[in-house]
C-alpha positions, -999 to +999 in steps of 0.1 A: -374+261+099-342+244+112-307+254+103-291+234+075-255+224+075-235+219+043-215+188+040-181+192+023-174+173-010-170+135-007-132+138-011-127+157+021-125+145+057-141+175+074-177+168+083-174+131+074-178+106+101-150+080+108-169+050+095-179+066+063-144+078+056-129+044+064-154+026+042-146+050+013-108+045+016-109+008+023-109-006-012-079+015-024-060+010+009-065-028+008-054-030-028-023-009-020-014-030+010-020-063-007+000-053-037+030-045-015+028-073+010+018-101-013-006-118+011-042-108+017-039-118+054-009-095+059-028-067+041-058-072+064-037-071+095-020-039+084-053-024+074-066-029+109-034-013+123-038+017+101-075+019+109-068+020+146-041+047+142-067+067+121-093+063+148-069+075+175-060+106+153-094+111+137-101+145+154-071+160+136-069+139+105-105+147+095-096+184+094-069+179+068-075+189+032-066+154+020-070+129+049-064+101+024-028+113+022-023+108+059-038+073+057-015+062+029+016+078+045+008+059+077+003+027+057+035+033+038+054+037+071+039+005+085+047-015+053+084-003+056+084-017+092+070-050+080+097-053+054+124-045+080+109-071+104+107-097+075+144-090+068+154-096+104+133-128+105+148-140+072+183-135+085+175-152+118+160-183+099+191-184+077+214-183+107+192-210+125+193-231+093+231-229+092+233-241+128+207-268+124+207-280+087+178-304+092+155-276+106+123-274+086+117-239+072+082-225+069+066-228+034+062-192+021+038-201-007+003-189-006-025-199-029-033-168-050-052-161-081-031-162-113-038-125-120-027-114-086+004-136-088+013-121-122+009-086-110+031-094-080+058-109-102+058-078-124+059-054-094+087-075-079+110-066-109+108-029-100+133-012-078+117-005-044+112+033-050+095+026-084+073-001-069+062+022-041+055+050-066+034+028-088+014+012-059+009+045-042-004+061-074-024+032-088-039+017-056-034+045-032-046+073-055-018+095-041-008+127-056+028+134-068+034+155-037+021+127-014+043+101-032+073+125-030+068+130+008+064+092+014+096+085-005+115+115+006+119+129-030+106+158-050+072+155-068+090+155-101+112+126-090+081+108-078+064+112-112+096+100-130+098+069-107+061+062-115+066+066-152+098+044-152+080+017-131+050+018-154+071+014-185+088-016-169+056-035-159+034-026-188+050-051-213+049-078-186+012-073-180+001-065-216-012-100-223-034-098-191-051-067-204-056-084-238-073-113-221-045-138-228-030-160-201 
C-alpha cells in the first residue's frame, strides 16, 4: 500500500499548488483592488502584477501560515504606488492645461453599475486609512494584525479605523441593502 500524504487545511498555502491558491484568492483580491482603484481594468492589471510577484515568490510564500496576508500586503503596496503615479499624472495634466488652455483632457468617466458606483461614492467619503481598513477587511479578509501591518498602525487602531469607516458608510449604503435605489 502506498504512502498517503496529508494536505493542510484549505486556508493554508503549504501543500497547495500555485494555481489552486491563486484561484482561491482571486475573487477577494479582485474585489479589494476594484473597490480601491474604481475601474475593473485597473484592478485586472494590478491583479496580474500581484499574481506575477506571487509566482516569483511562491516557494517561500506557500510556507507562510497565512499566505493570503502576503498577497494583500503586496496588493496594498502596489495600490499605493498607483495612487502616487496618478497624483503625479494629475499634477502634470494640470500644469499642461495651464500652459495650453485648449488642451483636451482625457475623460475619466467609466461606465459602471449603479451599485458599484454607489459603493465607490460611499468609500470615497472615508479618510484613506479608514477606506483601506474597510476594504482590506471586507474584500481582503485580512486580520487586524495584517491590516495594522499594511497601514503601519497597531491592530487596535486598525480595528478602530475599520469600525469608524463602517459607521460612516453604513448609512450611505443602507438603502441599497433594503433593495431601494
